[in-house]
GUSEVEX-624485 format. One line per 4 residues: number of its first residue (from 1); their letters; for each residue x, y, z of C-alpha. Coordinates in steps of 0.2 Angstrom, whole numbers, plus 2048, in hexadecimal, padded with zeros to 3 digits. Example, Ala and Ser with C-alpha at 12.3 -4.5 7.8 and 13.67 -1.06 7.14 Angstrom:
# GUSEVEX-624485
1 = as = 83E:7EA:827 | 844:7FB:824;
***
This chain:
# GUSEVEX-624485
1 = mgev = D51:D26:E46 | D4B:D32:E39 | D3E:D2F:E2C | D3B:D3A:E1C;
5 = pvsg = D30:D37:E0E | D39:D35:DFD | D33:D34:DEB | D44:D2D:DE4;
9 = kdna = D54:D26:DE8 | D61:D30:DDF | D70:D38:DE8 | D68:D4A:DE9;
13 = qrna = D58:D44:DF0 | D61:D38:DFC | D6D:D46:E02 | D5E:D52:E05;
17 = alsa = D54:D45:E0E | D64:D41:E19 | D65:D53:E1E | D53:D54:E22;
21 = alrq = D54:D44:E2C | D62:D4C:E37 | D58:D5B:E3A | D4A:D51:E3F;
25 = vlvk = D54:D47:E4B | D5B:D57:E53 | D49:D5D:E55 | D44:D4D:E5D;
29 = ltgr = D53:D4D:E69 | D51:D60:E6E | D3E:D61:E6E | D3F:D71:E65;
33 = srlp = D35:D73:E54 | D42:D80:E4E | D55:D7E:E4F | D61:D8D:E52;
37 = aera = D66:D95:E41 | D79:D95:E46 | D85:D93:E38 | D8F:D84:E41;
41 = ltkr = D7F:D7A:E43 | D79:D7E:E31 | D89:D78:E2B | D88:D67:E34;
45 = lrnp = D76:D65:E2E | D7D:D66:E1C | D89:D57:E20 | D7E:D4A:E27;
49 = gryl = D8A:D3C:E21 | D96:D3E:E30 | D88:D39:E3C | D80:D2B:E31;
53 = qqft = D7F:D19:E37 | D73:D12:E2A | D64:D16:E1F | D57:D0B:E17;
57 = yetv = D49:D0F:E0B | D38:D08:E11 | D26:D08:E0C | D19:D0E:E19;
61 = mspg = D07:D11:E19 | D01:D23:E1A | CF0:D2B:E18 | CED:D32:E06;
65 = aeei = CDE:D39:DFE | CCE:D38:E08 | CD8:D31:E16 | CDB:D20:E0E;
69 = pvpi = CEC:D19:E13 | CF8:D17:E04 | D0A:D11:E03 | D18:D1E:E03;
73 = qvlr = D2A:D1C:E02 | D35:D23:E10 | D48:D24:E14 | D4B:D1E:E26;
77 = vrfd = D5B:D24:E2D | D65:D1E:E3C | D72:D2A:E43 | D80:D26:E4F;
81 = prai = D79:D2A:E60 | D8A:D30:E67 | D8E:D3B:E59 | D7D:D43:E5A;
85 = dalt = D7F:D46:E6D | D90:D4E:E69 | D88:D59:E5C | D7A:D5E:E68;
89 = rsas = D86:D63:E76 | D92:D6C:E6A | D84:D76:E63 | D7D:D7A:E75;
93 = lpfw = D6C:D73:E71 | D61:D6D:E7E | D60:D5A:E82 | D50:D51:E84;
97 = srir = D53:D3F:E8B | D4D:D31:E81 | D43:D2B:E90 | D33:D34:E8E;
101 = pltm = D21:D33:E95 | D14:D29:E8C | D06:D34:E85 | CF4:D2D:E83;
105 = awlv = CEA:D34:E75 | CD7:D35:E76 | CD1:D3B:E65 | CBF:D3E:E5E;
109 = verg = CBB:D40:E4C | CAB:D49:E47 | CA5:D48:E36 | C96:D52:E2F;
113 = tspg = C87:D57:E3B | C80:D46:E3F | C72:D48:E4C | C74:D41:E5D;
117 = gagl = C87:D40:E5B | C86:D32:E4E | C94:D3A:E45 | CA0:D39:E54;
121 = slva = CAD:D2B:E56 | CBC:D28:E61 | CCC:D23:E59 | CD3:D12:E5D;
125 = apda = CE5:D0D:E5B | CE8:D08:E49 | CEC:CF6:E4D | CDC:CF4:E58;
129 = aegn = CD0:CE7:E53 | CC2:CF4:E51 | CC3:D07:E50 | CC1:D16:E45;
133 = gqal = CCC:D24:E3F | CDA:D19:E39 | CE2:D27:E2F | CE2:D33:E3E;
137 = glll = CEA:D26:E49 | CF7:D21:E3C | CFC:D33:E39 | CFC:D37:E4C;
141 = eraa = D07:D28:E50 | D13:D2D:E42 | D14:D3F:E47 | D17:D39:E59;
145 = rlrg = D25:D2D:E54 | D2E:D3B:E4A | D2E:D46:E59 | D33:D38:E65;
149 = ipiv = D23:D38:E6F | D1D:D27:E75 | D0B:D27:E72 | CFC:D1B:E74;
153 = lpll = CEB:D1B:E6D | CDD:D12:E76 | CD7:D00:E72 | CC5:D06:E73;
157 = dled = CC0:CF6:E7B | CB1:CF5:E87 | CBB:CFC:E95 | CC0:D0C:E8B;
161 = rtal = CAF:D0F:E84 | CA7:D0E:E95 | CB4:D1A:E9C | CB3:D27:E8F;
165 = epsd = CA7:D2E:E83 | CAA:D39:E74 | CA0:D47:E7C | CAD:D47:E8A;
169 = vigg = CBB:D4C:E7E | CB1:D58:E74 | CAB:D61:E84 | CBC:D62:E8B;
173 = hter = CB8:D57:E9A | CC9:D4F:E9C | CC7:D47:EAD | CBF:D37:EA7;
177 = glta = CCC:D36:E99 | CDA:D38:EA6 | CD2:D2A:EB0 | CD0:D1F:EA1;
181 = srry = CE3:D22:E9C | CE9:D1A:EAC | CE8:D08:EA6 | CF4:D0D:E98;
185 = gaks = D01:D15:EA4 | D01:D26:E9B | D09:D35:EA4 | D02:D42:E97;
189 = vlfg = CF1:D41:E8F | CEC:D49:E7E | CDA:D4D:E79 | CD6:D51:E68;
193 = hltv = CC5:D56:E5F | CC7:D55:E4C | CB8:D5C:E42 | CB8:D57:E2F;
197 = qggi = CAF:D63:E23 | CAD:D62:E11 | CB4:D56:E04 | CAB:D47:DFC;
201 = qggi = CA7:D3A:E0A | C9D:D2B:E05 | C96:D32:DF5 | C94:D41:DEA;
205 = qggi = C93:D51:DF4 | C8B:D61:DEC | C7F:D58:DE0 | C80:D54:DCE;
209 = qggt = C83:D62:DC2 | C7B:D63:DB1 | C76:D51:DB2 | C88:D4C:DAD;
213 = gtat = C8A:D42:DBD | C9A:D4A:DC2 | C9E:D4E:DD5 | CA1:D5F:DDB;
217 = ptvt = CAE:D5C:DE9 | CB2:D68:DF7 | CC2:D6A:E00 | CC3:D60:E10;
221 = vyna = CC8:D6B:E1F | CCD:D64:E30 | CCA:D6E:E3F | CD3:D68:E4F;
225 = rwil = CD1:D6C:E61 | CDF:D65:E6D | CE1:D64:E7F | CF1:D5E:E87;
229 = dlsg = CF0:D59:E9A | D00:D57:EA3 | CF9:D54:EB4 | D00:D42:EB5;
233 = iral = D11:D49:EB5 | D18:D4D:EC6 | D1C:D5F:EC7 | D2D:D61:ECE;
237 = apvr = D31:D71:EC5 | D28:D80:EBE | D1D:D7A:EAF | D1E:D87:EA1;
241 = spld = D17:D87:E90 | D25:D89:E83 | D18:D93:E78 | D18:DA1:E86;
245 = aaeg = D23:DB0:E83 | D35:DAE:E88 | D34:DBE:E92 | D24:DB9:E9B;
249 = pepr = D23:DB5:EAE | D26:DA4:EB4 | D16:D9B:EB9 | D14:D95:ECB;
253 = rgsv = D1B:D84:ECE | D10:D77:EC6 | D03:D84:EC1 | D01:D80:EAF;
257 = rrfs = CFB:D6E:EAC | CF0:D6F:E9D | CF2:D77:E8C | CE5:D79:E7E;
261 = wqde = CE6:D7F:E6C | CDD:D7F:E5B | CE3:D7B:E4A | CDB:D79:E39;
265 = gpnl = CDF:D76:E27 | CDD:D6A:E18 | CEC:D5F:E1C | CE9:D52:E2A;
269 = gait = CFB:D4D:E2B | D00:D5F:E2D | CF4:D61:E3B | CFA:D52:E45;
273 = dram = D0C:D57:E42 | D09:D68:E4A | CFF:D60:E58 | D0E:D54:E5C;
277 = stva = D1A:D63:E5B | D10:D6C:E68 | D0F:D5D:E73 | D22:D5B:E71;
281 = ehla = D26:D6D:E76 | D1B:D6C:E85 | D23:D5C:E8B | D35:D62:E87;
285 = alya = D31:D72:E91 | D31:D65:EA0 | D3E:D59:E9C | D4B:D61:E90;
289 = vssd = D5B:D67:E98 | D6B:D70:E94 | D78:D65:E8C | D87:D70:E90;
293 = tpep = D8D:D6A:EA1 | D87:D5D:EAD | D83:D61:EBF | D88:D56:ECE;
297 = vrlr = D7A:D4E:ED7 | D7B:D43:EE7 | D70:D34:EE9 | D6B:D2A:EF8;
301 = vegv = D61:D1A:EF3 | D59:D0E:EFF | D53:CFD:EFD | D63:CF6:EF5;
305 = egla = D62:CE5:EFD | D6F:CDB:EF4 | D7A:CD9:EE4 | D6B:CD7:ED9;
309 = dygr = D63:CE7:EDF | D74:CF0:EDD | D76:CEA:ECB | D64:CEF:EC7;
313 = llry = D67:D00:ECF | D77:D04:EC5 | D70:CFD:EB5 | D61:D09:EB6;
317 = ldsl = D6B:D18:EBA | D77:D14:EAC | D68:D14:EA0 | D63:D26:EA4;
321 = diie = D6B:D30:E96 | D6B:D40:EA0 | D78:D38:EAC | D8A:D3A:EA5;
325 = risv = D92:D30:EB2 | D8E:D29:EC3 | D99:D22:ED2 | D95:D19:EE2;
329 = tgae = D9B:D24:EF1 | D95:D19:F00 | D8B:D0B:F06 | D82:D06:F16;
333 = rarf = D77:CF7:F18 | D6A:CF9:F0B | D6E:D0B:F07 | D7A:D11:EF9;
337 = alla = D81:D23:EF7 | D85:D28:EE5 | D8B:D37:EDB | D85:D3A:ECA;
341 = qvyg = D89:D47:EBD | D78:D4C:EB6 | D73:D57:EA8 | D66:D62:EAF;
345 = gapa = D6A:D5E:EC1 | D5F:D57:ECE | D4E:D5E:EC7 | D51:D55:EB6;
349 = ltrl = D56:D45:EBE | D47:D45:ECA | D3B:D48:EBB | D43:D3A:EB1;
353 = ialg = D43:D2D:EC0 | D30:D31:EC3 | D2D:D2A:EB1 | D34:D19:EB6;
357 = etle = D30:D0A:EC1 | D41:D07:EC9 | D44:D15:ED5 | D37:D1D:EE0;
361 = lpsg = D36:D2F:EE5 | D2F:D33:EF7 | D1D:D39:EF7 | D1A:D4B:EF9;
365 = gsgs = D13:D5A:EF1 | D21:D67:EF4 | D25:D68:EE1 | D38:D67:EE5;
369 = ppss = D44:D58:EE2 | D43:D4E:EF3 | D54:D4F:EFC | D5B:D4B:F0D;
373 = pgga = D62:D59:F18 | D73:D56:F11 | D6D:D5A:EFF | D6C:D48:EF8;
377 = lels = D5E:D43:EED | D54:D36:EF8 | D4E:D27:EEE | D48:D15:EF1;
381 = lrtv = D4B:D06:EE6 | D3A:CFE:EE1 | D39:CEB:EE4 | D37:CE0:ED6;
385 = pgq = D26:CD7:ED5 | D28:CC4:EDA | D38:CC7:EE4;
***
């Protein structure tokens, strides 16, 4: 699904928006902020109609001047998933599964220089009963949606407020935030500290000039400091920042688990867009795979006690979009052997399985996909609660 702001509905604007939406979907699917400037791909981007399923014009709320939400018109576009997958593979683009880790966002807004931290506030989910920073929450959720990142903001109920203080986020003390995020089931955690400077907030700023009663506004500037913690993601392969130089040395397995950066500017929407782009690229560095040729992966799954378990296992494996095809090669009591053709091979499959609740990986800190002496990936089918 692509979503592009539009100011009109004539053919020229619609065609431009459809092309922008197709590029947006490919960025979401690959995890890359920039697509290769190849002639064949550029030509396809100019002809989005061949991949189109449907489009609609809708009105959404977006923060405007002084961060007050205002309605804007967008074109929402749905493309044919099979056609998009074929385009990705024909252009040799990386493929990031649609099954992605949940990111928890703990955000603090600081306005002015109120003594004793009175100008600090944690940002709640936009639909929470109480909370601050609605504009920031709306923009961050929209930016995450356009990059295909499942994201959740806190309810800021008593449990959250007891677990985390704004000073924890500002000071970079992420341990309490990681603990507070467990109730939401997040695998990655984003911490943000946004400082708002300038602008007219709550009245005239800069005084009255010449007794005319006119305001002297200043430009609002946002300064953001971000920390992304990926320690909740099982490190089964080297974790590498996509922002590192391509020719740089590979990090030690699982050595890079936390990333930090700063940003500033007058446009809050641009800042949240860049933040989510950075988060997407770090996550895609872990999960995106080559879309060229699948690799054979042998599986051995224990705990398949009957037909219901067998059906649940096959339905789950069929839902994993990095698996092109799968077949059963053997069965003995409650253990099944299978052969899967997997984009990215065993490491990619293991990382994706670790995000779900259907199959269980053996415990261990080796950092390698768990396998039997024969080379098969060893897994256990989780029991369904209540059975």
